[in-house]
mmCIF file of the N, C-alpha and C atoms, coordinates in Angstrom:
data_MODEL
# 
_entry.id   MODEL 
# 
loop_
_atom_site.group_PDB 
_atom_site.id 
_atom_site.type_symbol 
_atom_site.label_atom_id 
_atom_site.label_alt_id 
_atom_site.label_comp_id 
_atom_site.label_asym_id 
_atom_site.label_entity_id 
_atom_site.label_seq_id 
_atom_site.pdbx_PDB_ins_code 
_atom_site.Cartn_x 
_atom_site.Cartn_y 
_atom_site.Cartn_z 
_atom_site.occupancy 
_atom_site.B_iso_or_equiv 
_atom_site.pdbx_formal_charge 
_atom_site.auth_seq_id 
_atom_site.auth_comp_id 
_atom_site.auth_asym_id 
_atom_site.auth_atom_id 
_atom_site.pdbx_PDB_model_num 
ATOM 1   N N  . MET A 1 1  ? 107.928 135.520 120.727 1.00 0.00 ? 1  MET A N  1 
ATOM 2   C CA . MET A 1 1  ? 108.060 135.003 119.369 1.00 0.00 ? 1  MET A CA 1 
ATOM 3   C C  . MET A 1 1  ? 106.981 133.939 119.156 1.00 0.00 ? 1  MET A C  1 
ATOM 4   N N  . ASP A 1 2  ? 106.327 133.963 118.005 1.00 0.00 ? 2  ASP A N  1 
ATOM 5   C CA . ASP A 1 2  ? 105.287 132.974 117.766 1.00 0.00 ? 2  ASP A CA 1 
ATOM 6   C C  . ASP A 1 2  ? 105.904 131.611 117.424 1.00 0.00 ? 2  ASP A C  1 
ATOM 7   N N  . ALA A 1 3  ? 105.087 130.587 117.485 1.00 0.00 ? 3  ALA A N  1 
ATOM 8   C CA . ALA A 1 3  ? 105.566 129.212 117.317 1.00 0.00 ? 3  ALA A CA 1 
ATOM 9   C C  . ALA A 1 3  ? 106.206 128.989 115.949 1.00 0.00 ? 3  ALA A C  1 
ATOM 10  N N  . TYR A 1 4  ? 105.626 129.561 114.918 1.00 0.00 ? 4  TYR A N  1 
ATOM 11  C CA . TYR A 1 4  ? 106.161 129.375 113.570 1.00 0.00 ? 4  TYR A CA 1 
ATOM 12  C C  . TYR A 1 4  ? 107.556 129.979 113.443 1.00 0.00 ? 4  TYR A C  1 
ATOM 13  N N  . ARG A 1 5  ? 107.727 131.192 113.923 1.00 0.00 ? 5  ARG A N  1 
ATOM 14  C CA . ARG A 1 5  ? 109.031 131.851 113.828 1.00 0.00 ? 5  ARG A CA 1 
ATOM 15  C C  . ARG A 1 5  ? 110.072 131.133 114.690 1.00 0.00 ? 5  ARG A C  1 
ATOM 16  N N  . GLU A 1 6  ? 109.662 130.658 115.845 1.00 0.00 ? 6  GLU A N  1 
ATOM 17  C CA . GLU A 1 6  ? 110.580 129.910 116.693 1.00 0.00 ? 6  GLU A CA 1 
ATOM 18  C C  . GLU A 1 6  ? 110.982 128.602 116.013 1.00 0.00 ? 6  GLU A C  1 
ATOM 19  N N  . ALA A 1 7  ? 110.033 127.933 115.377 1.00 0.00 ? 7  ALA A N  1 
ATOM 20  C CA . ALA A 1 7  ? 110.342 126.700 114.651 1.00 0.00 ? 7  ALA A CA 1 
ATOM 21  C C  . ALA A 1 7  ? 111.307 126.998 113.500 1.00 0.00 ? 7  ALA A C  1 
ATOM 22  N N  . GLN A 1 8  ? 111.089 128.095 112.788 1.00 0.00 ? 8  GLN A N  1 
ATOM 23  C CA . GLN A 1 8  ? 111.996 128.489 111.708 1.00 0.00 ? 8  GLN A CA 1 
ATOM 24  C C  . GLN A 1 8  ? 113.411 128.717 112.239 1.00 0.00 ? 8  GLN A C  1 
ATOM 25  N N  . ARG A 1 9  ? 113.511 129.386 113.374 1.00 0.00 ? 9  ARG A N  1 
ATOM 26  C CA . ARG A 1 9  ? 114.817 129.669 113.968 1.00 0.00 ? 9  ARG A CA 1 
ATOM 27  C C  . ARG A 1 9  ? 115.520 128.364 114.340 1.00 0.00 ? 9  ARG A C  1 
ATOM 28  N N  . LEU A 1 10 ? 114.798 127.465 115.008 1.00 0.00 ? 10 LEU A N  1 
ATOM 29  C CA . LEU A 1 10 ? 115.376 126.189 115.409 1.00 0.00 ? 10 LEU A CA 1 
ATOM 30  C C  . LEU A 1 10 ? 115.780 125.359 114.200 1.00 0.00 ? 10 LEU A C  1 
ATOM 31  N N  . TYR A 1 11 ? 114.937 125.359 113.186 1.00 0.00 ? 11 TYR A N  1 
ATOM 32  C CA . TYR A 1 11 ? 115.223 124.612 111.962 1.00 0.00 ? 11 TYR A CA 1 
ATOM 33  C C  . TYR A 1 11 ? 116.487 125.154 111.295 1.00 0.00 ? 11 TYR A C  1 
ATOM 34  N N  . GLY A 1 12 ? 116.562 126.457 111.176 1.00 0.00 ? 12 GLY A N  1 
ATOM 35  C CA . GLY A 1 12 ? 117.729 127.080 110.557 1.00 0.00 ? 12 GLY A CA 1 
ATOM 36  C C  . GLY A 1 12 ? 119.013 126.760 111.305 1.00 0.00 ? 12 GLY A C  1 
ATOM 37  N N  . GLU A 1 13 ? 118.966 126.848 112.619 1.00 0.00 ? 13 GLU A N  1 
ATOM 38  C CA . GLU A 1 13 ? 120.138 126.529 113.426 1.00 0.00 ? 13 GLU A CA 1 
ATOM 39  C C  . GLU A 1 13 ? 120.556 125.071 113.233 1.00 0.00 ? 13 GLU A C  1 
ATOM 40  N N  . ALA A 1 14 ? 119.576 124.181 113.218 1.00 0.00 ? 14 ALA A N  1 
ATOM 41  C CA . ALA A 1 14 ? 119.871 122.751 113.063 1.00 0.00 ? 14 ALA A CA 1 
ATOM 42  C C  . ALA A 1 14 ? 120.469 122.459 111.694 1.00 0.00 ? 14 ALA A C  1 
ATOM 43  N N  . MET A 1 15 ? 119.936 123.079 110.662 1.00 0.00 ? 15 MET A N  1 
ATOM 44  C CA . MET A 1 15 ? 120.420 122.817 109.310 1.00 0.00 ? 15 MET A CA 1 
ATOM 45  C C  . MET A 1 15 ? 121.790 123.457 109.039 1.00 0.00 ? 15 MET A C  1 
ATOM 46  N N  . MET A 1 16 ? 122.084 124.538 109.711 1.00 0.00 ? 16 MET A N  1 
ATOM 47  C CA . MET A 1 16 ? 123.342 125.235 109.487 1.00 0.00 ? 16 MET A CA 1 
ATOM 48  C C  . MET A 1 16 ? 124.461 124.771 110.426 1.00 0.00 ? 16 MET A C  1 
ATOM 49  N N  . SER A 1 17 ? 124.154 123.866 111.308 1.00 0.00 ? 17 SER A N  1 
ATOM 50  C CA . SER A 1 17 ? 125.135 123.405 112.282 1.00 0.00 ? 17 SER A CA 1 
ATOM 51  C C  . SER A 1 17 ? 126.358 122.796 111.596 1.00 0.00 ? 17 SER A C  1 
ATOM 52  N N  . ALA A 1 18 ? 127.507 123.071 112.148 1.00 0.00 ? 18 ALA A N  1 
ATOM 53  C CA . ALA A 1 18 ? 128.756 122.520 111.620 1.00 0.00 ? 18 ALA A CA 1 
ATOM 54  C C  . ALA A 1 18 ? 129.132 121.209 112.310 1.00 0.00 ? 18 ALA A C  1 
ATOM 55  N N  . ALA A 1 19 ? 128.317 120.770 113.242 1.00 0.00 ? 19 ALA A N  1 
ATOM 56  C CA . ALA A 1 19 ? 128.601 119.517 113.951 1.00 0.00 ? 19 ALA A CA 1 
ATOM 57  C C  . ALA A 1 19 ? 128.553 118.345 112.981 1.00 0.00 ? 19 ALA A C  1 
ATOM 58  N N  . SER A 1 20 ? 129.231 117.277 113.362 1.00 0.00 ? 20 SER A N  1 
ATOM 59  C CA . SER A 1 20 ? 129.223 116.081 112.515 1.00 0.00 ? 20 SER A CA 1 
ATOM 60  C C  . SER A 1 20 ? 129.083 114.840 113.388 1.00 0.00 ? 20 SER A C  1 
ATOM 61  N N  . GLY A 1 21 ? 128.817 113.728 112.731 1.00 0.00 ? 21 GLY A N  1 
ATOM 62  C CA . GLY A 1 21 ? 128.713 112.452 113.428 1.00 0.00 ? 21 GLY A CA 1 
ATOM 63  C C  . GLY A 1 21 ? 127.604 112.439 114.467 1.00 0.00 ? 21 GLY A C  1 
ATOM 64  N N  . GLN A 1 22 ? 127.902 111.841 115.614 1.00 0.00 ? 22 GLN A N  1 
ATOM 65  C CA . GLN A 1 22 ? 126.907 111.706 116.672 1.00 0.00 ? 22 GLN A CA 1 
ATOM 66  C C  . GLN A 1 22 ? 126.482 113.057 117.229 1.00 0.00 ? 22 GLN A C  1 
ATOM 67  N N  . ASP A 1 23 ? 127.395 114.025 117.252 1.00 0.00 ? 23 ASP A N  1 
ATOM 68  C CA . ASP A 1 23 ? 127.028 115.365 117.727 1.00 0.00 ? 23 ASP A CA 1 
ATOM 69  C C  . ASP A 1 23 ? 125.959 115.982 116.838 1.00 0.00 ? 23 ASP A C  1 
ATOM 70  N N  . ARG A 1 24 ? 126.078 115.786 115.546 1.00 0.00 ? 24 ARG A N  1 
ATOM 71  C CA . ARG A 1 24 ? 125.077 116.312 114.598 1.00 0.00 ? 24 ARG A CA 1 
ATOM 72  C C  . ARG A 1 24 ? 123.728 115.648 114.832 1.00 0.00 ? 24 ARG A C  1 
ATOM 73  N N  . ILE A 1 25 ? 123.746 114.327 115.001 1.00 0.00 ? 25 ILE A N  1 
ATOM 74  C CA . ILE A 1 25 ? 122.502 113.597 115.253 1.00 0.00 ? 25 ILE A CA 1 
ATOM 75  C C  . ILE A 1 25 ? 121.855 114.096 116.539 1.00 0.00 ? 25 ILE A C  1 
ATOM 76  N N  . THR A 1 26 ? 122.654 114.292 117.569 1.00 0.00 ? 26 THR A N  1 
ATOM 77  C CA . THR A 1 26 ? 122.123 114.777 118.846 1.00 0.00 ? 26 THR A CA 1 
ATOM 78  C C  . THR A 1 26 ? 121.491 116.156 118.694 1.00 0.00 ? 26 THR A C  1 
ATOM 79  N N  . GLU A 1 27 ? 122.169 117.058 117.989 1.00 0.00 ? 27 GLU A N  1 
ATOM 80  C CA . GLU A 1 27 ? 121.605 118.399 117.759 1.00 0.00 ? 27 GLU A CA 1 
ATOM 81  C C  . GLU A 1 27 ? 120.292 118.326 116.992 1.00 0.00 ? 27 GLU A C  1 
ATOM 82  N N  . LEU A 1 28 ? 120.268 117.489 115.966 1.00 0.00 ? 28 LEU A N  1 
ATOM 83  C CA . LEU A 1 28 ? 119.040 117.346 115.181 1.00 0.00 ? 28 LEU A CA 1 
ATOM 84  C C  . LEU A 1 28 ? 117.911 116.758 116.017 1.00 0.00 ? 28 LEU A C  1 
ATOM 85  N N  . GLU A 1 29 ? 118.225 115.780 116.859 1.00 0.00 ? 29 GLU A N  1 
ATOM 86  C CA . GLU A 1 29 ? 117.200 115.182 117.716 1.00 0.00 ? 29 GLU A CA 1 
ATOM 87  C C  . GLU A 1 29 ? 116.634 116.209 118.691 1.00 0.00 ? 29 GLU A C  1 
ATOM 88  N N  . GLN A 1 30 ? 117.497 117.068 119.217 1.00 0.00 ? 30 GLN A N  1 
ATOM 89  C CA . GLN A 1 30 ? 117.023 118.112 120.124 1.00 0.00 ? 30 GLN A CA 1 
ATOM 90  C C  . GLN A 1 30 ? 116.117 119.099 119.391 1.00 0.00 ? 30 GLN A C  1 
ATOM 91  N N  . ALA A 1 31 ? 116.505 119.486 118.183 1.00 0.00 ? 31 ALA A N  1 
ATOM 92  C CA . ALA A 1 31 ? 115.670 120.397 117.391 1.00 0.00 ? 31 ALA A CA 1 
ATOM 93  C C  . ALA A 1 31 ? 114.340 119.734 117.047 1.00 0.00 ? 31 ALA A C  1 
ATOM 94  N N  . LEU A 1 32 ? 114.390 118.455 116.705 1.00 0.00 ? 32 LEU A N  1 
ATOM 95  C CA . LEU A 1 32 ? 113.168 117.705 116.387 1.00 0.00 ? 32 LEU A CA 1 
ATOM 96  C C  . LEU A 1 32 ? 112.196 117.742 117.564 1.00 0.00 ? 32 LEU A C  1 
ATOM 97  N N  . GLN A 1 33 ? 112.716 117.506 118.745 1.00 0.00 ? 33 GLN A N  1 
ATOM 98  C CA . GLN A 1 33 ? 111.872 117.509 119.939 1.00 0.00 ? 33 GLN A CA 1 
ATOM 99  C C  . GLN A 1 33 ? 111.313 118.903 120.219 1.00 0.00 ? 33 GLN A C  1 
ATOM 100 N N  . ARG A 1 34 ? 112.160 119.913 120.137 1.00 0.00 ? 34 ARG A N  1 
ATOM 101 C CA . ARG A 1 34 ? 111.718 121.269 120.439 1.00 0.00 ? 34 ARG A CA 1 
ATOM 102 C C  . ARG A 1 34 ? 110.699 121.773 119.420 1.00 0.00 ? 34 ARG A C  1 
ATOM 103 N N  . ILE A 1 35 ? 110.924 121.492 118.151 1.00 0.00 ? 35 ILE A N  1 
ATOM 104 C CA . ILE A 1 35 ? 109.953 121.912 117.132 1.00 0.00 ? 35 ILE A CA 1 
ATOM 105 C C  . ILE A 1 35 ? 108.658 121.128 117.304 1.00 0.00 ? 35 ILE A C  1 
ATOM 106 N N  . GLY A 1 36 ? 108.768 119.851 117.629 1.00 0.00 ? 36 GLY A N  1 
ATOM 107 C CA . GLY A 1 36 ? 107.566 119.042 117.880 1.00 0.00 ? 36 GLY A CA 1 
ATOM 108 C C  . GLY A 1 36 ? 106.705 119.622 118.986 1.00 0.00 ? 36 GLY A C  1 
ATOM 109 N N  . GLN A 1 37 ? 107.329 120.195 119.989 1.00 0.00 ? 37 GLN A N  1 
ATOM 110 C CA . GLN A 1 37 ? 106.584 120.815 121.083 1.00 0.00 ? 37 GLN A CA 1 
ATOM 111 C C  . GLN A 1 37 ? 105.868 122.093 120.633 1.00 0.00 ? 37 GLN A C  1 
ATOM 112 N N  . LEU A 1 38 ? 106.334 122.677 119.544 1.00 0.00 ? 38 LEU A N  1 
ATOM 113 C CA . LEU A 1 38 ? 105.723 123.913 119.042 1.00 0.00 ? 38 LEU A CA 1 
ATOM 114 C C  . LEU A 1 38 ? 104.511 123.661 118.155 1.00 0.00 ? 38 LEU A C  1 
ATOM 115 N N  . VAL A 1 39 ? 104.374 122.442 117.654 1.00 0.00 ? 39 VAL A N  1 
ATOM 116 C CA . VAL A 1 39 ? 103.277 122.140 116.716 1.00 0.00 ? 39 VAL A CA 1 
ATOM 117 C C  . VAL A 1 39 ? 101.916 122.539 117.293 1.00 0.00 ? 39 VAL A C  1 
ATOM 118 N N  . PRO A 1 40 ? 101.575 122.139 118.518 1.00 0.00 ? 40 PRO A N  1 
ATOM 119 C CA . PRO A 1 40 ? 100.246 122.519 119.034 1.00 0.00 ? 40 PRO A CA 1 
ATOM 120 C C  . PRO A 1 40 ? 100.060 124.022 119.214 1.00 0.00 ? 40 PRO A C  1 
ATOM 121 N N  . GLN A 1 41 ? 101.161 124.745 119.355 1.00 0.00 ? 41 GLN A N  1 
ATOM 122 C CA . GLN A 1 41 ? 101.076 126.193 119.559 1.00 0.00 ? 41 GLN A CA 1 
ATOM 123 C C  . GLN A 1 41 ? 100.977 126.971 118.250 1.00 0.00 ? 41 GLN A C  1 
ATOM 124 N N  . ALA A 1 42 ? 101.301 126.336 117.140 1.00 0.00 ? 42 ALA A N  1 
ATOM 125 C CA . ALA A 1 42 ? 101.257 127.010 115.835 1.00 0.00 ? 42 ALA A CA 1 
ATOM 126 C C  . ALA A 1 42 ? 99.810  127.262 115.434 1.00 0.00 ? 42 ALA A C  1 
ATOM 127 N N  . THR A 1 43 ? 99.601  128.338 114.708 1.00 0.00 ? 43 THR A N  1 
ATOM 128 C CA . THR A 1 43 ? 98.251  128.613 114.214 1.00 0.00 ? 43 THR A CA 1 
ATOM 129 C C  . THR A 1 43 ? 97.891  127.543 113.186 1.00 0.00 ? 43 THR A C  1 
ATOM 130 N N  . PRO A 1 44 ? 96.602  127.285 112.997 1.00 0.00 ? 44 PRO A N  1 
ATOM 131 C CA . PRO A 1 44 ? 96.208  126.231 112.062 1.00 0.00 ? 44 PRO A CA 1 
ATOM 132 C C  . PRO A 1 44 ? 96.811  126.373 110.665 1.00 0.00 ? 44 PRO A C  1 
ATOM 133 N N  . ASP A 1 45 ? 96.939  127.601 110.177 1.00 0.00 ? 45 ASP A N  1 
ATOM 134 C CA . ASP A 1 45 ? 97.497  127.789 108.832 1.00 0.00 ? 45 ASP A CA 1 
ATOM 135 C C  . ASP A 1 45 ? 99.013  127.647 108.791 1.00 0.00 ? 45 ASP A C  1 
ATOM 136 N N  . GLN A 1 46 ? 99.660  127.631 109.936 1.00 0.00 ? 46 GLN A N  1 
ATOM 137 C CA . GLN A 1 46 ? 101.113 127.462 109.994 1.00 0.00 ? 46 GLN A CA 1 
ATOM 138 C C  . GLN A 1 46 ? 101.529 126.064 110.440 1.00 0.00 ? 46 GLN A C  1 
ATOM 139 N N  . ARG A 1 47 ? 100.588 125.310 110.941 1.00 0.00 ? 47 ARG A N  1 
ATOM 140 C CA . ARG A 1 47 ? 100.908 123.994 111.511 1.00 0.00 ? 47 ARG A CA 1 
ATOM 141 C C  . ARG A 1 47 ? 101.553 123.057 110.497 1.00 0.00 ? 47 ARG A C  1 
ATOM 142 N N  . ALA A 1 48 ? 101.073 123.054 109.262 1.00 0.00 ? 48 ALA A N  1 
ATOM 143 C CA . ALA A 1 48 ? 101.639 122.171 108.237 1.00 0.00 ? 48 ALA A CA 1 
ATOM 144 C C  . ALA A 1 48 ? 103.106 122.513 107.969 1.00 0.00 ? 48 ALA A C  1 
ATOM 145 N N  . ALA A 1 49 ? 103.435 123.789 107.958 1.00 0.00 ? 49 ALA A N  1 
ATOM 146 C CA . ALA A 1 49 ? 104.821 124.199 107.719 1.00 0.00 ? 49 ALA A CA 1 
ATOM 147 C C  . ALA A 1 49 ? 105.723 123.764 108.870 1.00 0.00 ? 49 ALA A C  1 
ATOM 148 N N  . VAL A 1 50 ? 105.232 123.870 110.098 1.00 0.00 ? 50 VAL A N  1 
ATOM 149 C CA . VAL A 1 50 ? 106.010 123.440 111.257 1.00 0.00 ? 50 VAL A CA 1 
ATOM 150 C C  . VAL A 1 50 ? 106.218 121.929 111.201 1.00 0.00 ? 50 VAL A C  1 
ATOM 151 N N  . LEU A 1 51 ? 105.182 121.203 110.845 1.00 0.00 ? 51 LEU A N  1 
ATOM 152 C CA . LEU A 1 51 ? 105.305 119.742 110.711 1.00 0.00 ? 51 LEU A CA 1 
ATOM 153 C C  . LEU A 1 51 ? 106.286 119.377 109.600 1.00 0.00 ? 51 LEU A C  1 
ATOM 154 N N  . LEU A 1 52 ? 106.291 120.138 108.528 1.00 0.00 ? 52 LEU A N  1 
ATOM 155 C CA . LEU A 1 52 ? 107.222 119.874 107.434 1.00 0.00 ? 52 LEU A CA 1 
ATOM 156 C C  . LEU A 1 52 ? 108.668 120.088 107.871 1.00 0.00 ? 52 LEU A C  1 
ATOM 157 N N  . MET A 1 53 ? 108.907 121.120 108.660 1.00 0.00 ? 53 MET A N  1 
ATOM 158 C CA . MET A 1 53 ? 110.255 121.333 109.191 1.00 0.00 ? 53 MET A CA 1 
ATOM 159 C C  . MET A 1 53 ? 110.674 120.144 110.049 1.00 0.00 ? 53 MET A C  1 
ATOM 160 N N  . ASN A 1 54 ? 109.752 119.669 110.883 1.00 0.00 ? 54 ASN A N  1 
ATOM 161 C CA . ASN A 1 54 ? 110.051 118.533 111.736 1.00 0.00 ? 54 ASN A CA 1 
ATOM 162 C C  . ASN A 1 54 ? 110.321 117.288 110.904 1.00 0.00 ? 54 ASN A C  1 
ATOM 163 N N  . SER A 1 55 ? 109.538 117.087 109.870 1.00 0.00 ? 55 SER A N  1 
ATOM 164 C CA . SER A 1 55 ? 109.714 115.933 108.993 1.00 0.00 ? 55 SER A CA 1 
ATOM 165 C C  . SER A 1 55 ? 111.072 115.978 108.293 1.00 0.00 ? 55 SER A C  1 
ATOM 166 N N  . SER A 1 56 ? 111.470 117.157 107.871 1.00 0.00 ? 56 SER A N  1 
ATOM 167 C CA . SER A 1 56 ? 112.758 117.319 107.210 1.00 0.00 ? 56 SER A CA 1 
ATOM 168 C C  . SER A 1 56 ? 113.906 116.954 108.148 1.00 0.00 ? 56 SER A C  1 
ATOM 169 N N  . ILE A 1 57 ? 113.798 117.381 109.393 1.00 0.00 ? 57 ILE A N  1 
ATOM 170 C CA . ILE A 1 57 ? 114.833 117.042 110.376 1.00 0.00 ? 57 ILE A CA 1 
ATOM 171 C C  . ILE A 1 57 ? 114.838 115.535 110.631 1.00 0.00 ? 57 ILE A C  1 
ATOM 172 N N  . ALA A 1 58 ? 113.673 114.936 110.725 1.00 0.00 ? 58 ALA A N  1 
ATOM 173 C CA . ALA A 1 58 ? 113.600 113.480 110.943 1.00 0.00 ? 58 ALA A CA 1 
ATOM 174 C C  . ALA A 1 58 ? 114.262 112.729 109.793 1.00 0.00 ? 58 ALA A C  1 
ATOM 175 N N  . GLU A 1 59 ? 114.075 113.200 108.576 1.00 0.00 ? 59 GLU A N  1 
ATOM 176 C CA . GLU A 1 59 ? 114.721 112.573 107.423 1.00 0.00 ? 59 GLU A CA 1 
ATOM 177 C C  . GLU A 1 59 ? 116.235 112.707 107.506 1.00 0.00 ? 59 GLU A C  1 
ATOM 178 N N  . GLN A 1 60 ? 116.717 113.863 107.949 1.00 0.00 ? 60 GLN A N  1 
ATOM 179 C CA . GLN A 1 60 ? 118.153 114.068 108.120 1.00 0.00 ? 60 GLN A CA 1 
ATOM 180 C C  . GLN A 1 60 ? 118.724 113.097 109.153 1.00 0.00 ? 60 GLN A C  1 
ATOM 181 N N  . ILE A 1 61 ? 118.007 112.928 110.251 1.00 0.00 ? 61 ILE A N  1 
ATOM 182 C CA . ILE A 1 61 ? 118.446 112.005 111.302 1.00 0.00 ? 61 ILE A CA 1 
ATOM 183 C C  . ILE A 1 61 ? 118.504 110.587 110.750 1.00 0.00 ? 61 ILE A C  1 
ATOM 184 N N  . ALA A 1 62 ? 117.487 110.181 110.023 1.00 0.00 ? 62 ALA A N  1 
ATOM 185 C CA . ALA A 1 62 ? 117.447 108.832 109.461 1.00 0.00 ? 62 ALA A CA 1 
ATOM 186 C C  . ALA A 1 62 ? 118.613 108.612 108.500 1.00 0.00 ? 62 ALA A C  1 
ATOM 187 N N  . ALA A 1 63 ? 118.886 109.593 107.670 1.00 0.00 ? 63 ALA A N  1 
ATOM 188 C CA . ALA A 1 63 ? 119.989 109.457 106.699 1.00 0.00 ? 63 ALA A CA 1 
ATOM 189 C C  . ALA A 1 63 ? 121.338 109.375 107.427 1.00 0.00 ? 63 ALA A C  1 
ATOM 190 N N  . LEU A 1 64 ? 121.515 110.211 108.426 1.00 0.00 ? 64 LEU A N  1 
ATOM 191 C CA . LEU A 1 64 ? 122.776 110.184 109.169 1.00 0.00 ? 64 LEU A CA 1 
ATOM 192 C C  . LEU A 1 64 ? 122.939 108.882 109.951 1.00 0.00 ? 64 LEU A C  1 
ATOM 193 N N  . SER A 1 65 ? 121.838 108.393 110.481 1.00 0.00 ? 65 SER A N  1 
ATOM 194 C CA . SER A 1 65 ? 121.873 107.135 111.232 1.00 0.00 ? 65 SER A CA 1 
ATOM 195 C C  . SER A 1 65 ? 122.257 105.975 110.323 1.00 0.00 ? 65 SER A C  1 
ATOM 196 N N  . GLU A 1 66 ? 121.731 105.982 109.110 1.00 0.00 ? 66 GLU A N  1 
ATOM 197 C CA . GLU A 1 66 ? 122.077 104.926 108.131 1.00 0.00 ? 66 GLU A CA 1 
ATOM 198 C C  . GLU A 1 66 ? 123.547 105.027 107.732 1.00 0.00 ? 66 GLU A C  1 
ATOM 199 N N  . ASP A 1 67 ? 124.025 106.248 107.560 1.00 0.00 ? 67 ASP A N  1 
ATOM 200 C CA . ASP A 1 67 ? 125.425 106.444 107.160 1.00 0.00 ? 67 ASP A CA 1 
ATOM 201 C C  . ASP A 1 67 ? 126.398 106.005 108.243 1.00 0.00 ? 67 ASP A C  1 
ATOM 202 N N  . SER A 1 68 ? 125.968 106.082 109.497 1.00 0.00 ? 68 SER A N  1 
ATOM 203 C CA . SER A 1 68 ? 126.882 105.740 110.599 1.00 0.00 ? 68 SER A CA 1 
ATOM 204 C C  . SER A 1 68 ? 126.925 104.249 110.874 1.00 0.00 ? 68 SER A C  1 
ATOM 205 N N  . ARG A 1 69 ? 126.104 103.474 110.190 1.00 0.00 ? 69 ARG A N  1 
ATOM 206 C CA . ARG A 1 69 ? 126.110 102.016 110.411 1.00 0.00 ? 69 ARG A CA 1 
ATOM 207 C C  . ARG A 1 69 ? 127.231 101.361 109.717 1.00 0.00 ? 69 ARG A C  1 
# 
């Protein structure tokens, strides 16, 4: 599977997860790390999309972290 499709799969799984609270944050952090590792493997024309998926997950983590305070 190419890096872009793998990133899409990981992103979809992370966004569709039914986990909540700290478990949700942990799942998102794992997806963030795994997708981040795929960025260098993505083709140049797909790299921006992979980075956008990672950015979206980072925003989700930040929002959840703020809500848990």
